[in-house]
C-alpha positions in Angstrom: -33.6 75.9 -12.5 -34.4 72.3 -13.4 -37.3 71.6 -15.7 -39.9 69.4 -13.8 -40.4 67.3 -16.8 -36.7 66.8 -17.7 -35.5 63.2 -18.2 -33.1 62.0 -15.5 -29.4 61.8 -16.5 -28.1 58.2 -16.7 -25.1 57.7 -14.4 -22.8 54.9 -15.5 -22.4 52.1 -13.0 -19.2 50.1 -12.4 -19.7 46.5 -13.3 -18.7 43.5 -11.1 -15.9 42.4 -13.5 -13.0 44.0 -11.6 -14.0 42.7 -8.3 -14.6 39.2 -9.7 -11.2 39.2 -11.4 -9.5 40.3 -8.1 -11.4 37.6 -6.2 -10.2 34.9 -8.6 -6.6 36.2 -8.9 -5.9 36.7 -5.2 -6.2 33.1 -4.1 -4.2 32.0 -7.1 -1.4 34.4 -6.2 -1.5 33.2 -2.6 -1.3 29.6 -3.6 1.6 30.2 -6.0 3.4 32.2 -3.4 2.9 29.5 -0.8 4.2 26.8 -3.1 7.2 28.8 -4.1 7.9 29.7 -0.5 7.6 26.1 0.6 9.9 25.0 -2.3 12.5 27.3 -0.9 12.0 26.0 2.6 12.1 22.3 1.5 15.2 23.0 -0.5 16.9 24.7 2.5 17.5 28.1 0.9 17.9 30.6 3.8 15.3 29.0 6.0 17.5 27.0 8.4 15.8 28.3 11.6 12.3 27.5 10.2 13.4 24.1 9.1 14.9 23.3 12.5 12.1 24.6 14.7 8.9 23.7 12.8 9.7 20.7 10.6 10.1 17.1 11.4 12.0 15.0 8.9 12.3 11.2 8.9 14.7 9.4 6.7 14.7 5.6 6.5 16.0 2.8 4.2 14.6 -0.6 3.2 16.5 -3.5 1.7 15.5 -6.3 -0.6 17.6 -9.0 -2.1 17.3 -11.8 -4.6 20.1 -14.3 -4.5 21.1 -15.4 -8.0 24.2 -17.6 -7.6 26.5 -19.1 -4.9 29.8 -20.6 -5.8 32.4 -22.5 -3.8 36.0 -21.8 -4.7 37.0 -25.4 -3.6 39.7 -24.2 -1.2 42.2 -23.2 -4.0 42.5 -19.6 -2.5 41.8 -17.9 0.8 38.5 -16.8 -0.7 35.8 -19.2 0.4 32.7 -18.4 -1.6 31.1 -15.8 -3.8 27.5 -14.8 -4.0 25.8 -12.8 -6.7 22.5 -11.1 -5.7 20.1 -8.6 -7.0 19.9 -5.9 -4.4 17.2 -3.2 -4.1 17.8 -0.3 -1.7 15.1 2.2 -1.0 15.4 5.6 0.8 12.3 7.2 2.3 12.4 10.9 3.3 9.3 12.0 5.1 8.5 15.5 6.4 5.9 17.1 8.6 5.3 20.6 10.1 4.4 20.9 13.8 4.0 17.1 13.8 0.6 17.7 12.4 0.7 18.7 8.7 2.1 15.9 6.6 4.1 17.2 3.6 4.7 14.0 1.8 7.5 11.4 1.4 10.2 11.3 -1.2 11.0 7.7 -2.2 14.2 6.9 -4.1 15.2 3.4 -5.2 18.3 1.7 -6.7 18.3 -1.8 -8.0 21.6 -3.5 -9.0 23.5 -6.8 -9.2 26.1 -7.1 -6.4 28.8 -9.7 -6.1 29.7 -10.5 -2.5 32.9 -12.4 -1.6 33.8 -14.2 1.6 37.1 -15.4 3.0 38.9 -16.4 6.2 42.3 -15.5 7.5 44.9 -18.2 7.8 46.6 -16.2 10.6 43.4 -16.6 12.8 43.1 -19.5 15.2 42.6 -23.0 13.8 41.9 -26.2 15.8 42.4 -29.6 14.2 41.9 -33.0 15.8 42.2 -36.4 14.1 40.5 -39.3 15.7 39.0 -42.6 14.5 39.5 -41.7 10.9 37.9 -38.3 11.2 39.6 -35.0 11.0 37.5 -32.3 12.9 38.5 -28.7 12.0 37.3 -25.7 13.9 38.0 -23.1 11.3 38.4 -19.3 11.7 35.3 -17.1 11.2 33.9 -16.3 7.8 34.7 -12.7 6.8 33.2 -10.5 4.0 35.7 -9.2 1.5 35.0 -5.5 1.3 33.8 -3.6 -0.5 31.3 -5.7 -2.4 31.5 -5.4 -6.2 28.6 -3.4 -7.6 27.8 -4.2 -11.2 27.1 -0.7 -12.3 26.0 -1.7 -15.8 23.0 -3.4 -14.2 22.0 -0.4 -12.0 18.5 0.9 -12.3 17.5 4.1 -10.4 14.2 5.9 -9.8 13.0 8.7 -7.5 9.7 10.4 -6.9 9.0 13.4 -4.6 6.0 13.6 -2.3 3.1 16.0 -3.0 4.8 19.0 -1.3 8.4 17.8 -1.6 10.9 18.9 -4.2 14.0 16.8 -3.4 13.7 13.8 -5.6 17.1 14.3 -7.3 18.8 15.2 -4.0 17.3 12.1 -2.2 18.5 9.8 -5.0 22.0 11.3 -5.0 22.2 10.8 -1.2 21.1 7.1 -1.6 23.7 6.5 -4.4 26.4 8.2 -2.3 25.8 5.9 0.6 25.1 2.7 -1.4 28.6 1.1 -0.9 28.4 1.6 2.9 24.9 0.1 3.0 26.1 -3.0 1.1 29.2 -3.4 3.2 27.0 -3.5 6.4 24.7 -6.0 4.7 27.6 -8.3 3.7 28.3 -9.1 7.3 24.8 -9.8 8.6 24.1 -13.4 9.7 21.6 -14.0 7.0 24.1 -13.3 4.3 26.7 -15.5 6.0 24.2 -18.3 6.3 23.7 -18.2 2.6 27.3 -19.1 1.8 28.0 -21.2 4.9 27.8 -24.6 3.3 29.8 -23.5 0.2 32.4 -22.1 2.6 32.5 -25.3 4.6 33.3 -27.3 1.4 36.1 -24.8 0.5 37.7 -25.2 4.0 37.5 -29.0 3.8 39.2 -29.0 0.3 41.9 -26.6 1.7 42.5 -28.9 4.7 42.8 -31.9 2.5 45.2 -30.3 0.1 47.4 -28.4 2.4 47.0 -28.8 6.2 47.0 -32.6 6.3 50.3 -32.7 4.5 52.0 -31.7 7.7 50.8 -34.9 9.4 52.5 -38.3 9.1 51.5 -40.2 5.9 50.1 -43.1 7.9 47.8 -40.7 9.8 46.6 -39.1 6.5 45.9 -42.4 4.9 43.7 -43.3 7.9 41.5 -40.2 7.5 38.2 -41.0 5.8 36.2 -37.9 6.7 36.8 -34.2 7.2 34.4 -32.2 9.4 34.4 -28.4 9.2 32.9 -26.4 12.0 32.8 -22.6 12.2 33.4 -20.8 15.6 29.8 -19.3 15.7 28.3 -22.8 15.6 27.3 -24.7 18.8 29.5 -27.7 18.0 32.6 -25.5 18.1 32.4 -25.3 21.9 31.5 -29.0 22.5 34.1 -31.6 21.5 31.7 -34.5 21.8 29.1 -32.8 19.7 31.8 -31.8 17.2 32.7 -35.5 16.7 29.1 -36.3 16.0 28.7 -33.8 13.1 28.1 -35.1 9.6 31.1 -35.2 7.4 31.8 -32.2 5.2 34.0 -34.2 2.9 34.5 -37.9 2.5 37.9 -39.1 1.3 38.1 -42.1 -0.8 41.0 -44.5 0.1 44.0 -44.4 -2.2 44.6 -47.5 -4.3 48.4 -48.0 -4.5 
């Protein structure tokens, strides 16, 4: 029987420490688990179906150039001109989930010096007309000599992954693997051809003076005072009257016998 005046027994109470620790630990575990899981998805380890159905990936490249030097070869060889440029190629790899959640963009860049060379084929069609002291030449088209020469000793590379991307090294490796193909395509674009057009024109004129005109009678050669070189992609190539009005590419001084 309990004494009416007995002191109550103190029952120990569980403090909030365990619950607080669980409350703090659980979100951290969830976040770490999500990051690790996404790293596996972004890296493609066993999540092909998820990647194909719920992700959207956009890969693009940009190109920047800085022309350093253009040289004419003066018609001594089939090569017309060389151009040395500093090229910067950048590869962007963006990814989203459900077209809503942006997961970041991995950006990789390679900067290097590149030497482009251009030539024409002697077996292509040539047109040559001598009239009133002018030799008008419709030369074959300018062609890039492939592949361009990449000066690997000047190459600088960098790559940075987006905030939820883990493919910086892979993106850079893909960029480097395709670099030669990118530069080959760039070598043939009209902008590049226009850079070396005048140097190439001079080379063709020197070639015509040194070799082609030797097949003509000496009296006809001595009468030539100007050589005009036109390339087939220029408007004057399709208009004889306009071709005859073009400024001289090379003026020939009369010989003093």
